[in-house]
C-alpha positions in Angstrom: 9.0 112.5 34.2 9.6 113.4 37.8 8.8 110.7 40.3 7.5 111.4 43.8 7.3 108.9 46.6 4.1 108.0 48.4 4.6 105.7 51.4 7.8 104.5 49.8 6.3 103.7 46.4 7.3 105.6 43.3 4.4 107.2 41.6 4.4 109.2 38.4 3.8 112.9 39.0 0.7 113.0 36.7 -1.0 110.5 39.0 -0.4 112.8 42.0 -1.9 115.7 40.1 -5.0 113.9 39.1 -5.5 112.3 42.5 -7.8 114.4 44.6 -7.3 112.3 47.7 -3.6 112.5 48.2 -3.8 111.0 51.7 -4.8 107.6 50.2 -2.6 105.0 51.8 -1.1 102.6 49.4 -0.4 100.2 52.2 -4.2 99.6 52.4 -3.7 97.1 49.5 -0.2 96.0 50.6 1.5 97.7 47.6 4.9 97.6 49.4 4.5 93.9 50.0 3.4 93.4 46.4 6.6 94.8 44.8 8.8 93.1 47.4 7.1 89.8 46.5 7.9 90.4 42.8 11.6 91.1 43.6 11.8 88.0 45.8 10.2 85.6 43.4 11.1 86.7 39.8 12.3 83.5 38.2 14.4 85.1 35.5 15.5 88.6 34.4 14.0 87.7 31.0 10.3 88.4 31.1 7.2 88.5 28.9 4.7 91.3 28.9 1.0 90.8 28.3 -1.4 93.7 27.7 -5.1 93.1 27.9 -7.1 95.3 25.5 -10.8 94.9 26.7 -12.7 96.4 23.8 -14.7 94.6 21.1 -17.1 95.7 18.4 -19.4 92.8 19.2 -19.6 90.0 21.7 -18.9 86.5 20.4 -21.3 83.8 21.6 -18.7 81.6 23.4 -16.1 84.1 24.4 -15.0 83.7 28.1 -12.7 86.7 28.3 -13.3 90.1 29.9 -14.5 92.5 27.2 -16.8 95.4 26.7 -18.3 97.1 23.6 -16.0 99.7 22.1 -16.6 103.2 23.5 -14.3 106.2 22.6 -14.6 107.9 26.0 -13.9 104.7 28.0 -11.0 103.8 25.6 -9.3 107.1 26.4 -9.7 106.5 30.2 -8.3 103.0 29.8 -5.5 104.3 27.6 -4.3 106.8 30.3 -4.6 104.2 33.1 -2.6 101.6 31.1 0.2 104.0 30.5 0.2 104.9 34.2 0.2 101.3 35.3 3.3 100.5 33.1 5.1 103.6 34.5 4.4 102.6 38.2 5.7 99.1 37.6 8.6 100.4 35.5 9.8 102.8 38.3 9.4 100.3 41.1 11.2 97.5 39.2 13.8 99.5 37.4 16.6 98.2 39.7 15.9 94.6 38.5 17.1 95.5 35.0 14.5 93.3 33.4 14.8 92.2 29.8 11.6 91.9 27.7 11.7 88.9 25.3 8.1 89.1 24.1 5.2 91.5 24.2 1.7 90.2 23.3 -1.7 91.8 23.5 -5.0 89.9 23.8 -8.6 90.9 24.4 -11.0 91.9 23.5 -9.9 92.9 20.1 -6.5 94.7 20.1 -6.7 95.3 16.3 -9.5 97.9 16.8 -7.1 100.2 18.6 -5.7 103.0 16.6 -2.1 102.2 15.5 -0.6 105.2 17.5 -1.8 103.5 20.7 0.6 100.6 20.3 3.5 102.9 19.4 3.0 104.8 22.7 2.6 101.6 24.7 5.8 100.3 23.2 7.7 103.6 23.8 6.7 103.6 27.5 7.7 99.9 28.0 11.0 100.8 26.3 11.5 103.7 28.7 11.6 101.4 31.7 12.5 97.9 30.5 15.2 96.5 28.2 13.4 95.3 25.1 15.3 92.7 23.2 16.4 93.7 19.7 13.8 93.0 17.0 11.0 92.6 19.5 7.8 94.5 18.7 4.2 94.0 19.8 2.1 90.9 18.9 -1.6 91.5 18.7 -4.7 89.4 18.2 -6.7 90.7 15.2 -10.1 90.4 13.7 -10.0 89.6 10.0 -12.1 92.7 9.1 -9.5 95.0 10.7 -6.6 93.4 8.8 -8.6 93.4 5.6 -7.9 97.2 5.7 -4.5 97.4 3.9 -3.7 100.9 5.1 -4.3 100.0 8.7 -2.1 96.9 8.4 0.8 99.0 7.3 0.2 101.6 9.9 0.3 98.9 12.6 3.7 97.6 11.5 5.0 101.2 11.4 3.9 101.5 15.0 5.9 98.5 16.2 3.3 95.7 15.7 5.5 93.0 14.3 3.4 89.9 15.0 -0.3 89.1 14.5 -2.7 86.4 15.4 -5.7 86.5 13.1 -8.9 85.1 14.6 -10.2 83.5 11.4 -11.9 80.6 13.2 -13.3 79.1 10.0 -13.7 79.8 6.3 -17.2 78.2 6.6 -19.9 80.8 6.9 -22.2 78.5 8.8 -19.5 78.0 11.5 -18.9 81.7 11.7 -22.6 82.3 12.2 -22.9 79.9 15.1 -19.8 81.4 16.7 -21.3 84.9 16.4 -18.4 86.2 14.2 -19.2 89.0 11.7 -16.4 88.5 9.2 -16.4 86.6 5.9 -14.0 84.0 4.5 -13.0 86.7 1.9 -11.9 89.0 4.7 -9.8 86.2 6.3 -8.0 85.7 3.0 -7.5 89.4 2.5 -6.2 89.8 6.1 -3.6 87.0 5.6 -2.5 88.5 2.2 -2.1 92.0 3.7 -0.1 90.8 6.7 2.2 88.7 4.4 2.7 91.6 1.9 3.4 94.1 4.8 6.2 91.8 6.1 5.0 90.9 9.5 7.7 88.8 11.3 5.2 86.2 12.5 1.6 85.4 11.3 -0.6 83.0 13.1 -4.2 82.2 12.3 -6.6 80.6 14.8 -9.1 78.0 13.8 -12.0 76.8 15.9 -13.4 73.3 15.5 -16.3 71.3 16.9 -18.8 74.2 17.1 -22.1 73.2 18.7 -25.4 72.9 16.9 -28.1 75.3 18.0 -31.4 73.4 18.1 -33.7 74.3 15.3 -31.4 77.2 14.2 -28.0 75.9 13.0 -27.3 72.2 13.0 -24.3 70.1 12.0 -23.7 66.4 11.5 -20.4 64.9 12.7 -19.2 64.2 9.2 -20.0 67.8 8.2 -18.0 69.2 11.1 -15.0 67.0 10.4 -15.0 67.9 6.7 -15.3 71.6 7.4 -12.3 71.4 9.8 -10.3 69.5 7.3 -11.0 72.0 4.5 -10.2 74.9 6.9 -6.8 73.4 7.7 -6.0 72.7 4.0 -6.9 76.2 3.1 -4.6 77.7 5.7 -1.7 75.4 4.8 -1.9 76.6 1.2 -1.3 80.1 2.5 2.0 78.9 3.9 1.7 81.1 7.0 4.1 80.8 9.9 1.7 79.1 12.4 -1.7 77.5 12.6 -3.5 77.1 15.9 -6.7 75.3 16.4 -9.0 75.0 19.4 -12.2 73.2 20.2 -15.2 75.4 20.8 -15.6 75.7 24.6 -18.8 76.9 26.2 -17.7 78.7 29.4 -20.3 79.4 32.1 -19.5 83.2 31.8 -20.2 83.3 28.0 -23.4 84.5 26.3 -23.8 81.0 24.8 -24.0 79.4 28.2 -27.7 80.5 28.5 -28.4 78.4 25.4 -26.7 75.4 27.0 -28.8 75.8 30.1 -31.9 75.7 28.0 -30.8 72.5 26.3 -30.5 74.2 22.9 -26.8 73.2 22.2 -25.5 69.8 21.0 -21.8 69.2 20.6 -20.0 65.9 19.6 -17.5 65.9 22.4 -17.4 62.1 22.5 -15.7 62.3 19.0 -13.0 64.7 20.1 -10.2 62.4 19.0 -11.5 62.3 15.5 -10.8 66.1 15.2 -7.3 65.7 16.6 -6.6 62.9 14.1 -7.9 65.1 11.3 -5.4 67.8 12.3 -2.5 65.5 12.6 -3.2 63.9 9.2 -3.6 67.3 7.5 -0.1 68.5 8.6 1.7 65.4 7.4 4.5 66.2 4.8 3.6 69.9 4.8 6.8 71.3 6.4 4.9 72.3 9.5 6.1 71.0 12.9 4.0 70.5 16.0 4.9 73.1 18.7 2.1 72.1 21.0 -0.8 69.7 20.7 -2.9 72.6 19.3 -0.3 74.5 17.2 1.9 73.7 14.2 4.5 76.2 12.9 7.1 76.5 10.2 10.0 77.6 12.4 11.2 77.0 16.0 9.0 79.6 17.5 5.4 79.8 18.8 3.0 82.7 18.9 1.1 82.5 22.2 -0.5 85.4 23.9 0.3 84.3 27.5 2.5 81.3 27.0 4.4 82.3 30.2 1.3 82.4 32.3 1.8 78.9 33.7 5.5 79.2 34.5 6.5 82.9 34.3 7.9 85.3 34.4 5.1 87.3 32.8 3.9 90.8 33.8 0.4 91.7 32.8 -1.1 95.2 32.3 -4.7 96.2 31.9 -8.0 95.1 33.4 -8.2 91.3 34.0 -4.5 90.8 33.1 -2.8 87.9 34.9 0.8 87.9 36.0 3.2 85.3 37.2 6.8 85.8 38.4 7.4 82.1 38.8 6.6 81.9 42.4 4.0 84.8 42.8 0.8 85.3 40.9 -1.6 88.2 40.8 -4.6 89.3 38.7 -6.1 92.7 37.9 -9.7 93.8 38.5 -12.2 92.8 35.8 -13.7 96.3 35.4 -12.5 99.2 33.3 -14.0 101.8 35.7 -12.4 100.2 38.8 -9.1 99.8 37.0 -9.0 103.5 36.0 -10.2 104.6 39.5 -7.6 102.6 41.3 -4.7 104.1 39.4 -6.1 107.7 39.8 -6.3 107.0 43.5 -2.7 105.8 43.7 -3.6 102.2 44.1 -2.6 99.3 42.0 -5.5 97.4 40.4 -4.8 93.9 41.4 -7.5 92.2 43.3 -6.0 88.7 44.0 -2.4 87.7 44.7 -0.8 84.6 46.1 2.6 82.9 46.5 3.3 79.8 44.5 5.1 77.0 46.3 8.0 75.3 44.6 6.0 72.1 44.4 3.2 73.9 42.7 5.6 75.6 40.3 7.1 72.2 39.4 3.6 70.9 38.7 2.8 73.9 36.5 6.0 73.3 34.6 5.2 69.7 34.0 1.7 70.5 32.9 3.0 73.2 30.5 5.4 70.7 29.0 2.6 68.2 28.4 1.3 70.5 25.7 4.5 70.2 23.6 
């Protein structure tokens, strides 16, 4: 694709064609300074790439991430903007000869995207960056999507080699309080399909310590611990590559926060240690090794959507994506419409950027290592 220059910044020709205001000054958002900062601060030539896929079929009660309900028209606009963002970064950073060592997608729900979408994303990344041999895309997936055997195989044919299945729990009562629509049967089917298809790495997420909702769904402490123990034991029997477990958080920007404000939620946070002890005990003599305090795996590897976010270098694409070169951090706008418009108007969609001091970078590194 022919590349034209606008104020010294390389911009794909298609962006120039679609832009109706060609006199827009990229310097109005310090784009030159932005790419110069990346060049000056990139900690390593080996980078991770994160792609934020912002669409979901439904909103989970305690989800803190940027997401919107699936819409075909908005997906197509996002799709084109994402490809253009990758191209702009690829052209302006091509001289760095960056090597991609991991590509992960979070959301939202990346598994609701059509498989061809991930193939094109991977092809465009490969056009501008050096992708390490054997590296494909790792996506977060809803169990109901991976319960579809045909889709599972089409994903792997499109370059999706890793998957993190958001099972959360085999207990229907827990799934109900979390607002999840899938069943325990769909979790089992999703795992079996991924194993049969030959995915290189399969992780399943569990969520423990869900809150009780007053007069609607209530748990005793013993009930919650027993559910968590059974969930762990069930996953261990599947002999998957990795098991990750998180406490249920109630972020202020989640739908469930309104219930907390009304005093309708009760959570046994004072017994947090009991849940951790339950997990440590469950993994004894199983062949799993602790990778982090919240993840056990079979091999010397870890599936993590943004495990380079703290220390870098990680380049993020898509609305709300975070990036960190090691000493420079920036984040994209939390709006699909603004994300699309900024790229059409020859602007980059980041809304916040800052330099990271060496002292801060060291603190981040130590904090990151504390999880191991």
